[in-house]
N, C-alpha and C positions, 0 to 999 in steps of 0.2 A: 504494500500500500504506500503510495507516495502522493504528496501534495506540495505545490510550490506557488510562490507569488513573486511578482516583479514589482519593486518599489523604486520610485525615482523622485527627484526634486529638481525643479527648474527655478533658479534664483536669477531673475531677469536683471536685477541691478548689478550683479557680479558676473553674469553670463557663465555660470558654472553649473554643471549637471552632475548629480550623483545617482548612479544606478546600482541597485542592490537586488539580487535574486536570492530568495530564501527557499530552501527545499527541506521538507520533513519526510522522513522515511521510517516505517516500522519494519524491523527485522526480528527474527526469532530471538526472543530473550532480551532485546535492547531496542533503542530508538536512536536515530541519527539526525543531526541538524547540519545543514550545509549552507553557508552564505558566501556568495560571490559578489564582491563590491568593485565597481569601476567608477572612477571620477574622471570627468573630461572637462576641458576648458575650451570655450569657443573663442578662437582668435581669427577674426576676419572670416568667419564661417568655416574655418578648418578646425575640426575637433581634434584636440591633442590629449591623449590619455596621460594623466599625471599621476594616477594611482591605480593599482590593480592588486586587490587583496582577496584571499580565499581562505575560508575557515571550515574545517570539518571536525565535528565533535560527536562522541558517542556517549549515550546516557543509558544507565541500567534501569531507570525508572521514569515513567511519564510524569511523575510528580515534579520533576525539575522544569518541565515545560509549563506546568501549572504555576510554578513560582514566577516564571517570566510573564505569563498571562495576567496573573494577579497583580504584579507590579505595574503593568501597563494600565489595567483597569483602575487601580488606585490612583495612578498619576493623572489620567484624563478626568477623573471625577473630582479632584481636589482643586482648590482655588489658587494656592501658591504654586510656584514653578521651581521649587527646590528639587534637586535630583533625587531619585530613589535608586538604591542598588542592593544587590544581594549576591553573595558568593555561593557557588554550588560545586559539588564534586562531579567530575567526569571520568569516563573510563579510558579516554584516549582520543586520538585524532591527529590532525595535522594543520599547519598554517603555512601560508606562503604570501610574501609580498616582494617588493623590489629589493629589500635589504635583509629580510629574515626568511628562513625556510627551515622547518624542522617539525619534530613531533611535539604535540601538546603536552603540557604538564597535567597535573591531577585536578586542576580547578579551572573554572571560568567565572567571570564576573558579568552579571546582567546589570547594566546601568541605564536607567530611563531618565532622560533630561529633556529640556524644552525643545532642543533642536533635533532630537532623535534618540535612537537606541544604540548604545555602544557595547559591543561584546569584546571583552578583554580576557586574555588567557596567557599563561606562561609558555614560552617556546624555547626549550633548551637554555634556560637561564635568562632569556630576553622576554620582552613583552610584545605580544601580537594583538592587533585590534582590527575589527571590522565594524562598519557603521551602517545603520539603516536610518535614513532621515525621517523626521516626523511628518513632513509635508510633501504632498505631491506637486504642489505649485506654490510659489511665493509671488506676491505683487511687488511693484516698484518700491513700496514703502517697507518691504522686508517682512510683511505679515504673511503667515502661512495658513494653509487650510486644515492641517492636522489629519488629512485623509489617510496617510500611511499608518498612523497609530491605530485608527479604527479598523483598517484593512488587516493589520497584523493581529489584532485581537480576534477578529473574526476567523482568520486563518488558523490560529492556535485553537480556538474553540471548536471549529469544524474538524480539525485533526484529532483532538482529544475525544470529541464526540464519536467520531467514526471508529476510533480504537475501542472505546468502552461501550459501544452498542446502545443499551438502553439508557445510558447516562447523557445528560445535557451538560457539556463542560465537565466539571467534577461534581455535578449535583444530580443525584439519581432521582428518577421518577418512575419507579417500577410499581406495577399494580399490586404486587404482593405486599408492598409496604405502604402504599398510599391508597386513599379512597379512589375507586375507579373513576368517579365523575370528576374529581380534582385533576387526575392525569389527563382525562379527555379534554377538559376545559382550559387548562393552563399551560400544558407542556409546549404547545406550538408557540404561544406568545413568549414564554420564557426563553425558548431556544432562539427566537428571532430578536431577543433583547427588548421586547415591548413589555417592560416590567410593570408599567402602570395598568395595562389591560390585563396582565396576568393576575394582579392583585384584585382588580375589579371583578374578574370572573370567579376567583376563589371566594370572594365575599358573596357573590350571587349564588354560588353552590350552597354555602352555609345558610343564606337567607331562605332559599328554596327548601332546604332540608328541614329547617325549623318550622316553616309554614306547613309542610306536608306531614311531618311526624307529630306536630302539635295541634293539627286540625284547625288551622287558621284560614281566614278568607284571603283572597287575592289582594284585597285592599290593605291587609296587614303587612307592614314592612319594617325592616331595620331595627333600630333601638327600641321603639315602643313594643314591637312584637317580642323581642328578646326579653324585655322586662316582664311581659305577661307570661311567656312560656316558662321562664325560670324563676318566677316569683316564689318566695319562701311560703307564701300563702296559697298552697294548692296549685302551683303552676303546673301545666300539663307535662312539662319536660324536666321539672325540678328534681334535683338529686343532692344528697348530702346528709350527714348524720345529724346536724344541728341547723337551726335557722341561720346562724352566723355563716356556716359553711355554704348553705344554699344561697345566701346573699352574695357570698364571694364568687360562686359559680355564675350567678346572674351577671355580675360585673365583668367577668371574663368574656362572656358572650356579647353583651351590649357594647363593651369596650372596642370590639373589632369594628363595629359599625361607626362608632364615634371617632376612633383614632386612625382607621385604615380606609373603610369604604367611603365615608363622607369626604375626606380630603381628596381621595382619588377621583371623585366625581366632580369636584369643584375647582381644582387647580392642578397644574402639572407638578409631578413629584420627581423633580430632577435629582434629588438627593437619595433616591431609592435605587441602589445598585443591585448586582446579581446576588450577593450574599444576603443583604437585608431582605430582598424579595423572597428568596428561598426560605429564610428563617420564618418569615411571616406565613408563607404558604404551609410550612410544616406545623405551625401553631394552629392555623385554621383546620388543617387535616386532623389534628388531635381533638379539636372541638367536635368535629364530625364523628369521630370514633366514639366519643363519650355519648353522643346522642344515640348511637346505635347500640351501646352497651349499658351504660349507667342509667340513662333515662328510661330504658325499656325493662330494667330489672325490678 
């Protein structure tokens, strides 16, 4: 199995182009990452190669590619532009550029910064580097579009997803673990990174289940319906050993509509990333399981 992507940046004010091709391969028992970077300079329309670097690294665990993906996601979601980096262990590989050629050492550094991704590794006592730019294009003011970052995140997610089958990135949605309707309603949106719609749909599944199992009318919705269904005073779905426990359960259910469903219906939730969305979906899934077990016992 092999996937690859070509990344480039055009910087019109400096007339320099950086082209990087990233290839990911799955081999028996390990994974391979290959980056080929070429930098050219336009001089009276004659392109002159000023840099040619090649990196091949072998990993014994796909976890290391998740590390890289998570660093990228964290970087694009934050407001500040300080660089993020993490050192990882590798099994081997090779590096080549105009000045250095040799076998890789036992480590590589993933560094994400404002202008792109820098992969650094030891090469026979020296340092070898390859670079993937953040932007596909830059305007005359030096402002970039950030497209390469998002393309790289998608490439890593698609690769990890294809390796792990039923998993979306590193986040599983298997029907033996999740409520079947949750998987059906949210997996596609989560995979396409439409996290707001994934949360909306998860809340709709919960709302529909409360309405159905609690014998409510179509006009009953959200928080008011949850308060009735899980009321300590003979609520149709209420459970708990004491009135205090029952009130706590009611707050868990109505809180989903107050803190998750309502905000997602009324404004864009740009601060909800992959991890936060997955955690909330797991929480809603547990509430569904309780309806099917505790409320019916």
